[in-house]
C-alpha positions, 0 to 999 in steps of 0.5 A: 774451615777449609772453606775460610782457608781457599775462600779468604786466601783467594783475593791475598793471592790475586793481589799478591800475583798481581804485585810481583807481575807488576814489580817485574814489569816495572823492572823490565820496562823502566819508561814506564816509571818515568810517567809516574813523575809527570816529566812534560814531553812536547807534542809532534806540533810543539818545538823547543824554544829557540836558545843561544848564548845570551852575548851582546853584539855591537858594530863600531867604527862604522857609518851605516850598518845593520845586523840581519835575520834571515826570512827563511824559516828553520826546518822543522825538528832541526835544532834550533839554537845552541846555549853556547853560541849565538850567530849574527849576520850583518851588513856594511854599508858606509865606513872610513876605517875597518869596522869592528865586532864586539861581543860581550857577556857579563865581564868577559868582552871580545873585539874583532875588527873585519879584514880588508878582503873580508869587507871588499872580497873583490874591488876594482879600487884597491888601494894598498893601505887604503879602505875602499868599500863602497867605492864605485867609479861613475862615467858621464859621457859630455855629448852624446853626438859628435860630429866630423866637424869636430871629432871630440869625445870627452867621457867625465869620470869620478869615484861615488861613495868616497868621503870628499873631505879625504885629502890623504889619498888623492895622491894614490887614486888609480888612473882611468883609461878609456876604450873607443870601439868602432867596429874591430878598430879601438883607440884609447886614453887614460887620465888620473883621478884627482882633486878632492872630487877624485875626478878627470876628464878623458878626451878622444879624438876621433880619426876622420876615417871613423865619419865615412861615407856609410854616414847620410848626411845632415838634413834640416827641419823647420821648428818654432823652438830652439831644438836641434836639426832633426837627423836623417839617415842612418848613423854609427855607433861608437863603443865606450869602455873603461879599465883602472890600472895604476900609474906608471913609473913616472906617476903618470897615466900615459897618452893616447894611442891606438892599439897595436897589439899586446899590452901597451905602455902603462898597461899591465899584463893582468888587464882588468875586465873591461866595463862598459860606459856606453854608446856614442853616435858620429854624424857626418858633417855638413857644408853649413852650420847647424842652424834652426828655422824660425817662422816669423809668419805664413810667407817669411822664416828666419834662419840662424845658428843653433850654438851658444855665442861668444862675446864679440862674434858676429852672427849672420841671420838669414830671411827666407822666403817660404816657396810659392810666396805671392809677397812683393813687398814688405817692411822688417822692423828689428828691435834689439835691446842693448849688446847687440848691434845690427852692423849690415844688412845685404840683399841675398837674391836678384830678384829683392832689393833691400834698403835700411836705416839705423837709429840707435837708443839708449837701451835698444836700437832699432833697424828699418828694412825696406824690401821690395821685389825687383819686376822683370826679373823671374826666378824659381818659386818652388824652392825658399828664397833667400831675401837678405842677410842681417850681421849682428854684433855680440858686445862683451860682458863681464857675467858668465852668460847672458841672454839677448833678445831681437824683436822681428816685426813684419809691416806689409805698407798698411796691408794686413799689419802685425798685432803686437801678440804676433811679434816674433822674440828671438832670443840668442844666449852668449856665454864668455866660455864654450861649455859642452855641458855641466854634470852634477856629482854627489858623493853617493849615488844612493841614499837609505832613507833611515829619516823615516824611523829616526827623524833624523835627515839624511843628506848627500853632498852634491857639486855641479862641474862645466865641461868646457871644449877645451876640456876645462873642468870647472865647479859651478855649484854656486851658480845653479838652480836646482829642482827636485822632480819628485819631493815625495821621493827625496828633496834638494836643499835650497843651495843646491849643494846636497839632496836630502831625504826628512823622512816624509817621503813616501816612495823610493826609486831607483832612479830619483831625478833632482835636476840642475840649471846653469844659464842655458844647460840643465842635467839631471842627477840620478839616484837610488832611493831606498825607503824602509817597507811599512808597517814595520814587523815588530816581534816579541819573543812572548806575545802570552805574558803570565805569572811565575809561580814561586817568584815574588818580586817587591811592589816599587811605587811605579809597579800595579799593586793588583796582582797581589790580589790573585794570591790563593790564601788571605793568610799570604797577603797578611805576610807578604803585602809589600810583593807581588809575584813575577810576571814574565818578560818580553825581548823587542825585535823591530825588522824591516826591509828596505825597498824601492820601485823599478826604474822601468816605471812598472812599480815593480818593487826591489828588495836591497840585499834581497827577499831573503833578509830583513834588516834589524832596526830596533836600534834606530827606533827603539826611542819611539817604542810606546805601549798604548795603555802603561798600565798593562806594562812598560818598557825596560831597557827601552827593548825589554817589555815588562807587565804590570797587570792583567790586560791586553795592549798594543806595542807600537812604533810611533812616527818621530815626525808626524803625530799620531802616526804609526810605522808597525805594531803587534798585540800582546796580552798579560793573562791571569795565568801561572807558569811554572819554571820547569828548568835553570839551564846554567853553564860555566862562561870562562871567556868568548870567542868570536870568528868573522866569516862571509855569508855564503851565498852572498857577498855583501853579508858577513856572519859574527859566530860568539862562541862561550868556552867552558874550560878553566886553564889558569889557576885563580881564573874567572868563570861567570854564567850563562843562565836560560829559564825555561818555563812550563809554557814552552817559551825560555828568556835568558835571566839577564833580562829580568833586574837583580833586584828581583831575585838572588842568585846563589852558588856553592862548590861540591869540591872547594879544591877544584873551584870556589864561588864567590860573590864579587860587588862589581859583578851582577851573579856569582864568579867561579874561581879555579883552584886545581884541576877537575872536571864535573857537576862540581858547582850548585847554583840556586835561584832565590826570591829577593830578601825582602819577600822572603817567607819565614814559612815557606821555601824561598828558592825559585830553581835550581841547578847543577853547573858542568865545571872543567878545569884543566891547567896548560891549556889557553882555550879550548880545543876542538875536542875540548868544543866538541865534548862540551857540545855533546855535554850540552845536548845531554844537559838534562843529566846535568841539572835539575829542575823542580815539579810542574804544577799539572794545573798549568797549561801547556806543553812543558819543554824536554831539554832532551829533544836538543839531541841529535838524531844519532844519539839515543834518548836516555830516559834514566837521566831525567831529573827527578824531584827532591825536597831537602825537607819535608814542607809544612801543612801550610806549605802544601796548601800554598802551591805558589812556590816551586820546592827546592830540588837537590842532586840525586844519583842514579840508585836513587832515581831507581829506588824512588821509581820501585816505590813508585810501582810499589805504591802503585800495586797496594792502590791496585790492592785495595781495590780489589778489597773493596770490589770482594767485599761489595760482591759478598754483601748479599751474603748474611746470616738468616734471621733469628728463628728461622734457619737456625733452629734447622740447622743446628748441625752447623755448629761445629764445636773443637772443644774437649768432649762436652755434651751439646745443649739443646737447640735453642741455646745454639741458637747465634744472637748475632745480629747484622751490623750496618758497620760490619764490614765481613758479614756473615760469612760462613764455614763448616761441613755436615757432620753428626750432632753429637761430636766428640767435643764439648758443646758450646751453647752460648754466643757472644753477641756484644760489641766487646766480649769479655775478658773471661770468655763467659757468653755475657748473655742468656735466653733472655736475650735470644726473645727481644725484638730486634728494633729495641734498644737492647738488640742495638747496643748488641751489635757486633763486628765478630761472631765467636763461641765462647768456651764453658770455662776460662781455661779452655782456649777456643775458635772462632768459626763464622758459619756457611750455608749448606751448598758451601759446606758440602763444596769444601767436604767434597773438595776435601775427600772426606767419606765419613764423619770419622774422618772429618772429626779427626782433620778437625781435631788435628786443627785444634791441636794445631792451633 
């Protein structure tokens, strides 16, 4: 009996000790209990999904503006967004008025207009009351060479980037002051920008002292063309600059004057910095006019003026003999077309005799000149000899300019006659006006080629003006001709009135050129052309779309039905044949960079706004987005990717111009996997705040920051929701991305005295209405599947969340302290939200909101949300895991109790495992076979009765047969003792499965002789072995037997020295029993 107590209680004692230790450990370390709830914790390599205030941003009152995105990725581990804030960078290129930024979220909208100081922080063209963004002053030098015979400097100024149809601002344009510097000397003049082109011509007469003797005289060169002279010797440079200033009190800019120190008339004390225009070259005047040589043959050449001629002007052309020529006589035939008359010829050398004859015709006149060398007269043969001078008169005409031609033919009186192919033609330009140059002017100097993305032509108007010597500026746009230098960069219209890009261009350039010609003059128009970088960068918020567990949506006619076959049980498909599982959706964003090639010809790429910025062109290309395989996915609202069935496909941006041309693409897949909604994060939004500020480090870009307000400050004020859905694949999406027909959103208030929740017909989601002051998780929001897809035996709640609400009357908006508190509350959002259980079969790391806490805030693991089901699910519900059970809010006490309960359950499980190990360990100790040791150890059977004599040993033989179903087999306990105990002997062993109620043995000595394999012996297998008493009124004890070694060990341990002590001990035990 002593052995039974020690050996039988040992496993219980060990299990109890382990249970106590685990309970203590569970109380000391609460984080260990959290593991029982399988709260997902992101690994070190995964980062939380980026969240933000899901407000919509728009720019208005602009002609060309873009939202931007920085290329620099956020540093690892940093907070990647705030659910109550969102910032967007943007840039404005062209606008006629102050732009405005609009943000909207649900029923709330907020507008703010950019200030003039923010839009153009520093501009030399600062006109009070007018917006001059993107205005630039352009300056053109009319003649880069200035001769002392005509020391006039002309510079044309105009404003680029201004709308030419804006006539209201012409009287407010500033003055431009031209500065000319020669060494330390300076002269300057001013002109007023005016007209629809906002232009003016500044003219300076350079002093004669600036053309000093240090300048080398002009030289000549012989040329077969019409190019100008090659000027030899060093030249002086004059540097040109300009400044802008306001008109004086008389609304004038003032005349030219030299600087004598200090500010002059019309000049403010706060002088603007000088802006460089360029330089001009000064040339010393010559005794002769600027001429050009025209070779007739190897012996003779002509010398004539290079400048254009005026009507009625007399032209002098000289015929010269080349040095060392042996020619003595020749005949010169001059054929002039109508409009040119040969007035006379005369000899210029005493060595030659000249005679001529004129024949006039209807279309032309012919003059024959006979020249012969006078014999006996010697001269210098080493230099050129002027033989004769021919005087021509230019007749009047009505056009702006004409070209007159003169044919020259030399005949050496039958010696080597000149063929018609070798005849020389001289072209003379005759103009009505003394035009110095033509200058093309464009309304803007840059073209951003968005036509590649949209297919819509981008054009810039062009005007061409002529500059005359007298300072007249004339628009000659209707009379010019034009041609693009490279149509793969920019094109020009047939009428030369605008340059454009139509999307077929292949590259950009910093100095794209279009050549304009007017009469004998030509000039290039230089532009900067920006083109989008291809391929475009197409981004998806999620490239791997999966099923969403528990979210069923109706099957519309255009929805694929293949998803319904993926259901887990057939009964589901019969009940919900018209519904299918919802797929995840993805937001689309298309980015690019506008770039161009450098002007040095090195093909170096230059990026607009710098390499750190990308331009969001989603709005421009949204009509060109297309899914290659429409069966796999489709587009909703043009920028949301909606999956239809399993498969992989490509989202591409098609070219609006070229067939089968793709501007950019990205791959995505719809997989046969299921993700769970691990959290529904809901914020109450009572309004929006918008802040505009310049972008740090970049003066061209600005930042619009939207903030969601949470405080309700007036009675009956309404608040909407901002909702994000977090999935178990570590992604998140705003609920507004999904069709409101695919779900229902219900809200309830825990305290109607603070807020009430109402569903208004014009609103997508319920609204919160302020009734009284209060703060806390007062509102509970549940997201359920649509009514057409609800199942009678299943939970329809997809996810739910508690919403923090703050009502404080008397404040118009959230104070800084409130914003800080709301930020802290949002950072610790896990305490305010509840999320359903996470399916362990779904792969991917779950998102833990506590990771959004800043490093200075310790993570409170006791605030993790737990799982709570309002009611126990049925067996059918447990078999179908496609629905997420509805969670409810739990107190901290409940969380602690459930954690302790989990510890107890784990301890019980360990105890059962120990018991099984104990049984398996002692399985080999069994009752000896019948007829062997039982006969020799009959003294092991001890009866604790009332002194009945022992029966024969044959009657004491037990008939217990080992039963396979018995878990505790033959555990033996007894001690050595005398055969004649003081108690009565019981010789009958009960060996039946169910012992009799009267205490009789139920067997006989006959049963002892049966074979173990007989049917009778099989029926007598029992689970417990007991000794029955001879009479019913006597109690009995069931004492299992044990082997001799165990009995000796127990008796020695009990300290019994003789048999009497043992008998007394056993008797006391019996009395107690």
